DOPAGU-512970 format. One record per residue: x, y, z of N, C-alpha, C, O, CB in turn; residue in one letter. Coordinates in steps of 0.02 Angstrom, whole numbers, plus 32768, in hexadecimal, padded with zeros to 4 digits. Atoms other than C-alpha are relative to their C-alpha. Glycine has a CB too. Layout:
<atoms>
<<X Y Z> <X Y Z> <X Y Z> <X Y Z> <X Y Z> "a">
...
</atoms>
This chain:
<atoms>
<<8038 7FC6 801F> <663A 2EDC 9B70> <8028 8031 7FD7> <804F 8046 8002> <7FD6 802F 8040> "m">
<<7FE0 7FCF 8014> <6691 2F5E 9AFC> <7FFA 8041 8010> <7FC3 8050 8025> <7FFD 7FFC 7FCF> "s">
<<8008 7FB7 7FEA> <66A9 300F 9B1F> <7FCC 801D 7FF1> <7FAC 803F 8019> <802D 8027 7FEA> "s">
<<802F 7FDF 8022> <662F 3040 9A9A> <7FC2 7FEB 8026> <7FA2 801B 803C> <8000 7FF0 7FB4> "l">
<<8035 8014 7FE4> <659F 2FCB 9AED> <8005 8027 8042> <7FD9 8051 804F> <7FFB 7FB5 8003> "t">
<<7FFA 7FD7 7FB8> <65DA 3010 9BA1> <7FE3 8054 7FF7> <7FBA 8072 8019> <805C 8002 801C> "l">
<<800D 7FB4 8015> <65D5 30C7 9B4B> <7FAA 8014 7FF7> <7F94 8049 800F> <802B 800C 7FAF> "l">
<<803E 8011 801D> <6520 30A5 9B09> <7FCE 8000 803B> <7F98 801D 8038> <8004 7FBB 7FD9> "f">
<<801F 8006 7FCE> <64E7 3076 9BB2> <7FFC 802C 803C> <7FCE 8031 8065> <800F 7FD0 800C> "c">
<<8000 7FC9 7FE3> <6526 30FF 9C09> <7FDB 8036 7FF1> <7FBF 805B 8019> <8031 800E 8001> "i">
<<803C 7FC6 8014> <64C5 3175 9B95> <7FC2 8004 8012> <7FA4 8037 8025> <7FF4 8004 7FC6> "v">
<<803D 8000 7FFE> <642C 3124 9B9E> <7FE3 800C 8057> <7FAF 8028 8069> <7FEC 7FBC 7FDA> "i">
<<8001 7FEF 7FB2> <6440 3122 9C6A> <8001 8043 8008> <7FD6 8052 8031> <8039 7FE5 802A> "l">
<<7FFC 7FA8 8000> <6461 31ED 9C5D> <7FC5 8013 7FEA> <7FA3 803B 800B> <8039 8026 7FD0> "v">
<<8044 7FEB 801E> <63CA 31FB 9BE8> <7FCA 7FEF 8024> <7F9A 8015 8021> <7FF3 7FE5 7FC0> "w">
<<803F 8005 7FD8> <6350 31AB 9C5C> <800C 801B 8044> <7FDD 801A 806C> <7FE7 7FB9 8004> "f">
<<8006 7FE7 7FB7> <6398 31F9 9CFB> <7FE3 804D 7FF5> <7FC0 8069 8020> <8052 7FFF 802C> "w">
<<800C 7FB3 8023> <6381 32AE 9C96> <7FAD 7FFA 7FF5> <7F89 8020 8015> <8033 800E 7FA8> "l">
<<803F 8007 7FFB> <62D4 3275 9C65> <7FD5 7FF1 8037> <7F9B 8004 803D> <7FF7 7FDF 7FDD> "a">
<<801C 8006 7FBB> <62B0 323C 9D0B> <7FF8 8047 803E> <7FCC 804E 8068> <8032 7FC9 801E> "s">
<<7FF8 7FC2 7FEA> <62EA 32EE 9D53> <7FC8 802A 7FF3> <7FAC 8049 8020> <8037 801A 7FE9> "l">
<<802A 7FDA 803A> <6273 3342 9CC4> <7FBD 7FEA 8030> <7FA1 8015 8052> <8007 7FDC 7F9C> "n">
<<8039 800A 7FE0> <61DE 32DB 9D14> <7FEF 8012 8041> <7FB4 801E 804D> <7FF6 7FCC 7FFC> "c">
<<8000 7FF2 7FC0> <61F3 32FD 9DBE> <7FF3 8055 8003> <7FCC 8075 8026> <8047 7FE3 8020> "r">
<<8008 7FAC 7FFD> <6205 33BA 9D9B> <7FB1 8011 7FDD> <7F95 8046 7FEA> <804A 802D 7FC7> "d">
<<8039 8005 801E> <6165 33A3 9D3A> <7FCD 7FFE 802E> <7FA7 802E 8033> <7FFD 7FCC 7FD7> "i">
<<8029 8015 7FCE> <6104 3355 9DC2> <7FFE 803B 8047> <7FCA 804A 8064> <801D 7FB4 8013> "a">
<<8004 7FD7 7FCC> <6141 33D3 9E4E> <7FDB 8038 7FE4> <7FAE 8052 8005> <8040 8010 801E> "i">
<<8029 7FCB 8006> <6106 3456 9DE8> <7FAF 8004 7FF4> <7F8E 8034 8007> <801C 801B 7FD3> "r">
<<8036 8004 7FF4> <605C 340B 9DBB> <7FF2 7FF9 8046> <7FC6 8023 8050> <7FEC 7FD7 7FDD> "t">
<<800F 7FFF 7FC2> <604C 33E3 9E7C> <7FF4 8039 8021> <7FC5 8044 8048> <8027 7FE5 801C> "g">
<<8008 7FC1 7FD6> <6076 3491 9EAE> <7FB5 801D 7FE6> <7F85 8021 800C> <8045 803A 7FF2> "r">
<<8036 7FE8 8018> <5FF3 34DB 9E33> <7FBB 7FE1 800A> <7F89 8004 8009> <800D 8005 7FC5> "a">
<<804D 801D 7FF3> <5F60 345D 9E54> <7FFE 8016 804D> <7FCF 8036 8063> <7FF2 7F9F 7FF2> "s">
<<8010 7FE6 7FAD> <5F77 3480 9F11> <7FE6 804B 8001> <7FB9 8060 8025> <804D 8000 8034> "c">
<<8008 7FBF 7FFA> <5F7B 3534 9EE7> <7FA9 8018 7FE8> <7F89 8046 8000> <8040 8020 7FD2> "a">
<<802D 7FEE 8012> <5EDF 3528 9E7E> <7FC1 7FEF 8028> <7F8C 800D 8022> <8005 7FF1 7FCB> "h">
<<8031 8024 7FC5> <5E7B 34BB 9F0F> <7FFD 802F 8034> <7FCC 802D 8059> <801C 7FB7 8021> "q">
<<8005 7FE2 7FC8> <5EAA 353C 9F87> <8027 7FD8 8043> <8019 7FE8 807C> <7FB7 8009 8007> "g">
<<7FDB 802F 7FE0> <5F1F 34B9 9FDE> <8049 801C 7FFF> <8064 8044 7FD9> <7FF8 7FBA 7FDE> "l">
<<7FA2 8000 7FF5> <5FDB 34B5 A01D> <802C 7FD6 7FEA> <8037 7FA1 8008> <8018 7FFA 8041> "q">
<<7FCD 8048 8019> <6053 3451 9FBF> <8040 7FFE 8033> <806E 8026 8033> <8025 8008 7FA1> "f">
<<7FCB 7FFC 7FD1> <60BF 3411 A055> <803B 7FE7 7FE8> <803D 7FBD 7FBB> <7FF1 7FE0 803A> "l">
<<7FBA 801B 8017> <6179 33F8 A045> <8015 8017 7FB9> <804E 800A 7FA5> <7FFF 7FAE 8000> "d">
<<7FE9 7FEC 804B> <617F 3440 9F92> <8024 7FBB 7FE8> <805E 7FC0 7FD5> <803B 8049 7FFE> "d">
<<7FE7 803F 8027> <61A9 3393 9F52> <7FD2 7FC3 7FF1> <7F98 7FC0 8005> <8039 7FE5 8024> "t">
<<8025 8040 801E> <616A 32F6 9F0E> <8029 7FBD 8000> <8066 7FC0 7FF5> <7FEC 800E 7FB5> "v">
<<7FD6 8043 8008> <619F 3238 9F12> <7FEC 7FD1 7FD1> <7FB1 7FC1 7FC6> <8001 7FDA 803D> "s">
<<8017 8042 801D> <619A 31B5 9EAF> <7FEF 7FC8 8009> <8018 7FA0 801E> <8017 7FF0 7FEA> "l">
<<801B 803C 7FDB> <6124 312A 9ED0> <8010 7FCE 7FCE> <8023 7F97 7FE2> <7FAF 8001 8015> "r">
<<800B 8041 8015> <6121 30C4 9E3C> <8025 8014 7FB5> <8024 804D 7F9C> <7FA7 7FE5 8004> "n">
<<7FD1 7FDD 8052> <6192 30C5 9D83> <7FE0 7FA5 7FE9> <7FE6 7F71 8008> <808D 801A 8002> "l">
<<800A 8032 803A> <6147 3047 9CF3> <8003 800B 7FCE> <8001 8047 7FC0> <7FD4 7FE5 7FFA> "r">
<<8001 7FF1 8045> <614E 3031 9C47> <7FB4 7FFB 7FE9> <7F92 7FD8 800F> <8030 7FCF 7FD9> "p">
<<8042 7FF4 8007> <60A0 3051 9BF6> <7FFC 8000 7FB4> <8024 8020 7F92> <7FE8 8041 8024> "y">
<<8002 800E 8044> <6063 3019 9B48> <7FB7 7FFD 7FF1> <7F8F 7FD3 8004> <8026 7FBF 7FED> "y">
<<8061 800C 8015> <5FAD 3046 9AF9> <8009 7FF4 7FBE> <7FF8 7FBB 7FAD> <7FBD 804E 8009> "r">
<<7FF5 8012 8045> <5FD7 304D 9A46> <8054 8012 7FE3> <807E 802F 8005> <7FC6 802C 7FD6> "n">
<<7FC2 7FFD 801E> <6071 304C 99CE> <8014 8055 800E> <804F 805D 801F> <7FFA 7FE6 7FAA> "v">
<<7FE9 7FCE 7FE9> <6077 310A 99EF> <7FFC 8032 8028> <800C 806D 8022> <8006 800C 7FE8> "d">
<<7FFB 7FEA 7FC6> <6052 3122 9A93> <801A 7FCE 803B> <7FF4 7FB3 8063> <7FC3 801A 800A> "d">
<<7FE1 8028 7FC7> <60CB 30C1 9B04> <8035 8025 8019> <8043 8059 7FFD> <8019 7FBB 7FED> "l">
<<7FD9 7FD6 7FDC> <614E 30F9 9B7C> <8001 7FF3 804E> <7FF1 7FBC 8063> <7FEA 8042 7FF1> "g">
<<8003 8013 7FB7> <615D 3105 9C37> <7FCC 8026 802D> <7FBF 8061 8025> <8044 800B 801F> "i">
<<8034 7FE9 7FDA> <60D8 311A 9CBA> <802F 8006 8044> <8053 7FDD 8060> <7FBB 7FCB 8002> "r">
<<7FDC 7FE4 7FB2> <6119 318E 9D5C> <7FC6 800F 801D> <7F98 802E 8002> <8039 804A 8003> "r">
<<803F 7FE8 7FC1> <60A0 3198 9E01> <802F 8018 802F> <805C 7FF6 8049> <7FC7 7FBC 802A> "t">
<<7FE3 7FD3 7FCF> <60DF 3225 9E6E> <7FBC 8001 8035> <7F81 7FFE 8023> <801B 8052 7FDA> "y">
<<8021 7FEF 7FCE> <6090 323C 9F11> <8020 8048 801D> <8059 805E 8016> <7FFF 7FC5 8030> "v">
<<7FE9 7FB6 7FDE> <6093 32E7 9F71> <7FD3 8001 8044> <7FA3 7FDA 8048> <7FEB 804E 7FC7> "f">
<<8028 7FF9 7FCB> <604F 331A A01D> <7FF8 8050 7FF5> <801F 8079 7FDD> <8021 7FE3 8049> "d">
<<8022 7FBF 8000> <5FD9 33B1 A02F> <7FD3 800D 803A> <7FC5 7FDC 805C> <7FD9 8008 7FC3> "y">
<<8023 7FEB 7FCC> <5F71 340A A0AE> <7FC8 8034 7FF4> <7FCF 8065 7FCF> <802C 8016 802C> "s">
<<8043 7FD1 8012> <5ECD 3461 A0A9> <7FFA 802C 803D> <7FDE 8061 8033> <7FB2 7FD4 7FF4> "g">
<<800F 7FC8 7FE2> <5ED4 34B4 A151> <803C 8012 8038> <8039 802F 806E> <7FBA 7FF6 801E> "d">
<<7FCB 7FEA 7FE1> <5F85 34B9 A17D> <8019 7FC7 803B> <8054 7FC7 804D> <7FED 8047 801C> "g">
<<7FE8 8033 7FCC> <5F8A 3420 A205> <7FFC 7FC4 7FEB> <802C 7F9F 7FF1> <7FDF 8000 803C> "i">
<<8014 8042 8020> <5F3E 338E A1B6> <8032 7FFA 7FC3> <8040 8028 7F9D> <7FAE 7FFE 7FE7> "s">
<<7FD7 8019 803F> <5FB1 332D A138> <7FE0 7FC5 7FC4> <7FD8 7F8A 7FD5> <8043 7FDD 8022> "r">
<<8021 8032 8022> <5F62 32D3 A0A0> <803E 7FEF 7FC2> <8073 800D 7FBA> <7FAD 801D 7FE4> "q">
<<7FDC 7FF9 8037> <5FA2 3286 9FFE> <7FE5 7FFD 7FC7> <7FB3 7FDE 7FB5> <802A 7FDD 7FFF> "t">
<<8031 800E 8054> <5F88 32A5 9F45> <803F 7FD7 7FD1> <8073 7FC2 7FEA> <7FE1 8067 7FC9> "g">
<<7FE3 8038 8032> <5FD6 3241 9EAB> <7FF7 8025 7FBD> <7FC0 803B 7FAC> <7FD3 7FB1 8002> "c">
<<7FE3 7FEA 8038> <6015 3282 9E12> <801F 7FBF 7FCD> <804F 7F9C 7FDE> <8037 8033 8018> "i">
<<7FF9 8025 8034> <601A 3214 9D73> <8017 800B 7FB7> <7FEC 8012 7F8B> <7FD1 7FEB 7FFF> "v">
<<7FF5 7FE5 8040> <6084 323E 9CDA> <8008 7FBF 7FE7> <8018 7F8C 8006> <803A 8037 7FF3> "l">
<<7FE7 8027 804E> <6097 31DE 9C30> <8037 801A 7FDD> <802E 8049 7FB7> <7FCA 8003 7FC6> "h">
<<7FBE 7FDB 8021> <6142 3205 9BF4> <8002 8042 802E> <800A 8045 806B> <7FF7 8014 7FA3> "n">
<<7FF9 7FB9 7FD7> <6140 32C1 9C1E> <7FBE 8020 7FFF> <7FBB 805D 8006> <8037 8036 7FE0> "t">
<<8056 7FE5 8007> <6070 32D7 9C0C> <7FE6 7FE7 8034> <7FE1 7FAB 803F> <7FCE 7FE7 7FBF> "r">
<<8034 8010 7FC5> <600C 32E8 9CA8> <7FCB 7FE4 7FEE> <7FAD 7FFA 7FBD> <7FEA 8036 8023> "v">
<<8043 8026 801F> <5F7D 3274 9C98> <7FC9 7FFE 8040> <7F90 7FE8 8039> <8015 7FA5 7FE2> "t">
<<8023 800B 7FC7> <5F39 327E 9D49> <8014 8026 8033> <8051 8027 803B> <8001 7FC4 8011> "s">
<<7FE7 7FF1 7FB3> <5F3E 32D9 9DF6> <7FC6 7FF9 801A> <7F92 8005 7FFC> <8023 8049 8015> "v">
<<8021 802A 7FD3> <5EE6 3291 9E82> <8017 8026 8046> <8051 8031 8059> <8017 7FAD 7FF8> "v">
<<7FFC 7FE6 7FC1> <5EBC 32E5 9F2A> <7FF0 7FC9 8035> <7FBC 7FB6 801A> <7FD3 803C 8005> "f">
<<8018 801B 7FCB> <5E99 3274 9FC0> <7FC4 801F 801F> <7FC9 805B 802B> <802F 7FFB 8029> "e">
<<8038 7FD7 7FDF> <5DF2 32A1 A00E> <8008 7FF2 8055> <8013 7FBC 8071> <7FAE 7FE5 7FDF> "a">
<<8004 8005 7FB6> <5DF0 32C6 A0C5> <7FCD 7FCC 8010> <7F9A 7FBD 7FF1> <7FEE 8043 8022> "s">
<<803F 801B 7FDD> <5D9C 325A A13D> <7FB9 8022 801A> <7F87 8001 8029> <8018 7FE8 8034> "r">
<<804C 7FDF 7FFE> <5D0D 32E3 A15D> <7FE7 7FFB 7FB8> <7FB0 7FE2 7FB2> <7FFE 8057 801C> "n">
<<801E 8010 802F> <5CF5 32E2 A0AF> <7FE1 7FB8 7FCB> <7FBD 7FB2 7F9A> <801B 801F 7FF0> "e">
<<8015 804A 8019> <5CE5 3229 A089> <7FC4 7FF3 8034> <7F93 7FD4 801E> <8044 7FBE 8006> "r">
<<802C 8007 7FD6> <5C7C 322D A12B> <7FBC 8024 7FD0> <7F92 8006 7FAE> <8019 8023 804A> "h">
<<8033 7FD4 8029> <5C0B 32B3 A0DA> <7FE3 7FEC 7FC4> <7FA6 7FF2 7FBA> <801C 803A 7FEE> "d">
<<8016 8028 8038> <5C0F 3257 A02D> <7FCF 7FCC 800F> <7F9A 7FC7 7FF0> <8036 7FE3 7FE2> "q">
<<8030 8040 7FEF> <5BC2 31B7 A081> <7FC5 800D 800F> <7F99 7FE4 7FFF> <8012 7FD8 8035> "a">
<<8045 7FFE 7FEA> <5B30 3209 A0CD> <7FCA 8011 7FC8> <7F8E 8014 7FD7> <7FFB 8032 8036> "l">
</atoms>
């Protein structure tokens, strides 16, 4: 492997790492803001990467889809899981898990 090829691979890896850090920061800010908007506590002040995969819709819309999970609480005792999906650096969805009581009430 030539030194130019090695340098190119290192540059690509550093770029991917920096882009991933940026996406993680976006997910943390989104989780914090979404929990505040819903009146919930954003626990541990962090998110964790659950899934990373390429996506392709058309020539103009391709990139990497990252799914982050986070924990939150509505009462300060129970712990529930939420999910944030990013396409590149754009937040496409934020999902909060319904509590067991809410699920039961919705079923009635």
